[in-house]
C-alpha positions in Angstrom: -107.8 92.6 -125.1 -110.3 89.8 -125.0 -113.5 90.3 -123.0 -113.8 88.7 -119.6 -116.1 85.7 -119.4 -117.4 83.9 -116.4 -114.9 81.3 -115.4 -112.1 82.6 -117.6 -108.6 82.6 -116.3 -107.1 86.0 -115.8 -103.6 85.5 -117.3 -102.2 88.3 -115.1 -102.4 85.9 -112.1 -99.6 83.9 -113.7 -97.2 86.8 -113.4 -98.4 88.1 -110.1 -97.2 85.2 -108.0 -94.6 82.5 -109.0 -96.8 79.7 -107.7 -99.6 80.9 -110.0 -98.1 79.5 -113.2 -97.1 76.2 -111.4 -100.7 75.8 -110.1 -102.2 76.3 -113.6 -99.7 74.0 -115.3 -100.4 71.2 -112.8 -104.2 71.6 -113.1 -104.0 71.7 -116.9 -101.7 68.6 -116.9 -104.4 66.7 -115.1 -107.2 67.8 -117.3 -108.7 70.6 -115.2 -109.1 74.1 -116.5 -108.9 76.3 -113.3 -110.7 79.6 -113.0 -109.0 82.7 -111.6 -110.7 82.0 -108.2 -109.3 78.5 -108.2 -105.7 79.8 -108.9 -106.0 82.3 -106.1 -107.2 79.7 -103.6 -104.5 77.2 -104.7 -101.7 79.8 -104.3 -103.1 80.9 -100.9 -103.2 77.3 -99.8 -99.6 76.7 -101.1 -98.5 79.8 -99.2 -100.1 78.5 -96.0 -98.5 75.1 -96.2 -95.0 76.7 -96.9 -95.4 79.0 -93.9 -96.4 76.1 -91.7 -99.9 77.5 -91.2 -101.6 74.3 -92.6 -100.7 70.7 -92.6 -102.5 67.5 -93.5 -103.0 66.7 -89.9 -104.9 69.9 -89.4 -107.4 69.1 -92.1 -110.8 67.7 -91.2 -111.5 64.1 -91.8 -114.2 65.1 -94.4 -111.7 67.2 -96.4 -109.1 64.4 -96.3 -111.7 61.9 -97.5 -112.6 64.2 -100.3 -109.0 64.7 -101.3 -108.4 61.0 -101.2 -111.4 60.5 -103.5 -110.1 63.1 -105.9 -106.8 61.3 -106.0 -108.4 57.9 -106.5 -110.5 59.3 -109.4 -107.4 60.7 -111.1 -108.5 64.3 -110.7 -105.3 65.2 -108.7 -102.0 63.4 -108.1 -99.2 63.4 -105.6 -97.0 65.3 -108.2 -94.7 62.3 -108.7 
């Protein structure tokens, strides 16, 4: 077993939740190496959206502006 390092991805997260692997693959495909905390937050957000607990209309204008900036900079994509 390799020692844990700050920011290292705990590979057990990929098996814990089906969305975990998908989140990591999307992040890596766009040049971002997520941490374990990033994966946990992304899976939680995905769950909230799927359950109807969150939507784009419920996000603050500041968060939407930041997400748009990330998209324009190529850090995230619409998945298409």
